[in-house]
C-alpha positions in Angstrom: 0.0 0.0 0.0 1.4 3.4 -0.9 2.1 5.4 2.3 5.0 6.9 4.2 6.5 4.6 6.9 8.6 6.3 9.6 11.0 3.5 10.7 13.3 3.8 13.8 16.6 2.1 13.4 19.1 0.9 16.1 21.2 3.5 17.8 24.2 1.2 18.0 23.4 -2.5 18.5 22.0 -3.8 15.2 20.0 -6.5 17.1 17.7 -3.7 18.4 15.8 -3.6 15.1 12.2 -4.7 15.6 10.6 -7.5 13.6 8.0 -5.1 12.3 10.7 -2.7 11.1 12.4 -5.6 9.2 9.2 -6.5 7.5 8.5 -2.9 6.5 12.0 -2.3 5.1 11.7 -5.6 3.2 8.3 -4.7 1.7 8.6 -1.0 0.7 9.5 0.2 -2.8 11.9 2.9 -1.6 13.9 3.8 1.5 14.8 7.4 2.3 18.1 7.4 4.2 19.9 10.2 6.0 23.2 8.5 4.9 22.8 5.7 2.4 26.2 4.2 3.4 25.1 3.9 7.0 21.7 2.4 6.1 23.4 0.0 3.7 25.3 -1.5 6.6 22.0 -2.2 8.4 20.3 -3.5 5.3 23.2 -5.8 4.5 23.0 -7.1 8.1 19.3 -7.8 7.6 19.8 -9.4 4.2 17.7 -6.7 2.4 18.4 -5.1 -0.9 16.4 -2.0 -1.7 16.4 1.1 -3.8 17.5 4.2 -1.7 17.4 7.9 -1.9 19.4 10.3 0.3 17.2 12.4 2.5 19.0 14.6 5.0 18.9 18.1 6.5 20.7 19.7 3.6 18.2 18.5 0.9 15.0 17.8 2.7 13.4 21.2 1.9 13.9 20.6 -1.8 13.1 16.9 -1.7 9.8 16.6 0.2 7.5 17.4 -2.7 9.2 14.9 -5.0 8.9 12.2 -2.3 5.2 13.1 -1.8 4.6 12.7 -5.6 6.4 9.4 -5.5 4.1 8.1 -2.8 1.0 9.4 -4.7 2.2 7.5 -7.8 1.6 4.3 -5.8 4.9 3.5 -4.1 5.4 2.7 -0.4 8.3 4.7 1.1 10.2 4.2 4.3 12.0 7.0 6.1 15.0 6.2 8.3 17.7 8.2 9.9 21.3 7.1 10.7 20.2 5.9 14.1 17.0 6.2 16.2 13.6 7.7 15.3 13.4 10.1 12.4 12.1 13.5 13.4 13.8 13.3 16.9 16.8 15.7 16.4 17.0 14.2 12.9 15.3 14.9 9.5 11.6 13.8 9.3 9.3 16.6 10.4 9.2 18.4 7.1 8.4 15.2 5.2 5.7 14.1 7.6 4.1 17.6 7.4 4.2 17.6 3.7 2.7 14.2 3.4 -0.1 15.2 5.7 -0.8 18.3 3.5 -1.0 15.9 0.5 -3.5 13.6 2.3 -0.9 10.8 2.3 -1.2 8.1 5.0 1.6 7.9 7.5 2.5 4.9 9.7 5.1 5.6 12.4 6.7 2.5 14.0 7.8 2.5 17.6 11.5 1.7 18.2 14.9 2.9 19.2 15.6 6.5 20.4 18.6 7.5 22.5 17.0 9.6 25.1 14.6 7.0 26.6 17.2 4.6 27.9 19.3 7.5 29.1 16.3 8.9 31.0 15.4 5.7 32.6 19.0 4.9 33.5 19.6 8.3 35.1 17.4 7.4 38.1 15.7 10.8 37.8 11.8 11.1 37.8 10.5 9.9 34.4 6.8 10.7 34.9 7.3 14.3 33.7 10.3 15.4 31.6 11.2 17.9 28.8 13.3 17.0 25.8 15.5 19.8 24.6 17.6 18.0 22.0 20.6 20.0 20.9 20.8 23.5 22.3 21.7 26.3 20.0 25.5 26.3 19.5 25.7 30.1 20.0 22.9 32.5 19.3 19.9 31.9 21.6 21.8 29.5 23.9 21.9 31.9 26.9 18.3 32.8 26.5 17.2 29.1 26.4 19.2 28.1 29.4 17.8 31.0 31.4 14.3 30.0 30.4 15.0 26.5 31.9 16.5 27.8 35.1 13.2 27.2 37.0 12.3 24.0 35.2 11.2 21.4 37.8 10.9 18.5 35.3 13.8 16.3 34.4 15.6 17.8 31.3 17.2 15.9 28.5 19.8 17.2 26.1 21.9 15.9 23.2 25.4 17.1 23.0 28.6 16.6 21.0 31.5 15.0 22.8 33.6 18.0 21.8 31.4 20.4 23.6 30.3 18.3 26.6 32.7 19.5 29.2 32.1 23.2 28.4 28.3 22.5 28.4 28.4 20.9 31.8 30.4 23.9 33.1 27.8 26.3 31.6 25.0 24.3 33.2 26.8 24.6 36.5 26.7 28.4 36.1 23.0 28.4 35.4 21.6 25.6 37.5 24.2 25.5 40.2 27.2 23.2 40.6 25.4 20.8 42.9 22.5 20.0 40.5 22.5 16.3 39.8 23.2 15.1 36.3 23.6 11.8 34.4 25.6 11.6 31.2 25.2 8.6 29.0 27.4 7.9 26.0 27.6 5.1 23.3 24.3 3.7 24.4 23.7 0.0 23.3 27.3 -0.2 22.1 30.4 -2.0 23.4 31.7 0.9 25.4 28.4 2.1 26.8 28.9 4.3 29.9 26.8 6.4 32.2 28.4 8.8 34.6 26.3 10.3 37.4 27.0 13.0 40.0 26.7 16.7 40.5 27.4 19.0 37.6 30.7 20.0 39.1 31.7 16.3 39.6 30.7 15.1 36.2 32.3 18.1 34.5 35.5 17.4 36.3 35.3 13.7 35.2 35.0 14.5 31.5 37.6 17.2 31.7 40.0 14.5 32.9 38.6 11.7 30.6 37.9 12.9 27.0 34.4 11.7 26.0 33.8 10.0 22.8 30.6 8.9 21.0 27.0 10.0 21.0 26.1 11.9 24.2 22.8 12.2 26.2 22.7 14.6 29.2 19.9 14.1 31.7 19.7 16.9 34.2 17.6 16.8 37.4 14.9 19.4 37.6 14.9 22.2 40.2 13.6 21.1 43.5 10.1 22.4 44.2 11.1 24.1 47.4 13.6 26.3 45.5 11.3 27.4 42.7 9.5 30.7 43.0 10.3 34.3 43.2 14.1 34.0 43.3 14.3 33.4 39.5 17.4 32.5 37.7 19.7 34.5 40.0 19.1 31.8 42.7 21.7 29.7 41.0 24.3 32.1 42.3 25.1 33.9 39.0 23.2 36.6 37.1 23.0 36.8 33.3 26.2 38.9 33.1 28.1 36.1 34.9 26.6 33.5 32.5 27.6 35.6 29.5 31.2 35.8 30.8 31.4 32.0 30.6 30.9 32.2 26.8 27.3 31.1 26.4 
């Protein structure tokens, strides 16, 4: 049946693919891949040969209409990212929205995404949380962190290993050095690791041990008893101090 299938793929361990995802990838006419080379490794592992098109953040704006027309012509199309669920800090949103505008049926499969195991593994409350993904690298970063200063829910961020130590130090300036944090890297892979402690402790750990791989930072929310009229300055730094740290 012609439709768009949104298919999560493993974030590391190839055995985490679901049986349903294997069936869909085997049955569709076309696979849209963030990086066809990465997806080819997975397909080869599964014994699947399939026509593929590249679909990534650099071409998705120009490609979505062509994909919609392809589905309307009668083809079933699967969208995958390099790892995890498309649309979660990966290309996917624009294509889903375009297909909906064209009246195309969409079927999204459940499956792997990095932040869920990191959240559960952190030991922080999971009943309420906010997913922030990647923070702005420069412009808007200070503003967003200050907006989160009074957030009581558990917060989840994605970060590059090259920026992790600096980010943890910036977090300490906004949320306070004693705020609990859990940093997971290389989830589901051979060298999977989770480091827990205060922001000061975990920042010091990664300053001494260079991090590698994909990073998920899970930050404890502000305790309820501290929230209220004090505002962001309760962390011990005002916005001028934060800006001096290079946010």
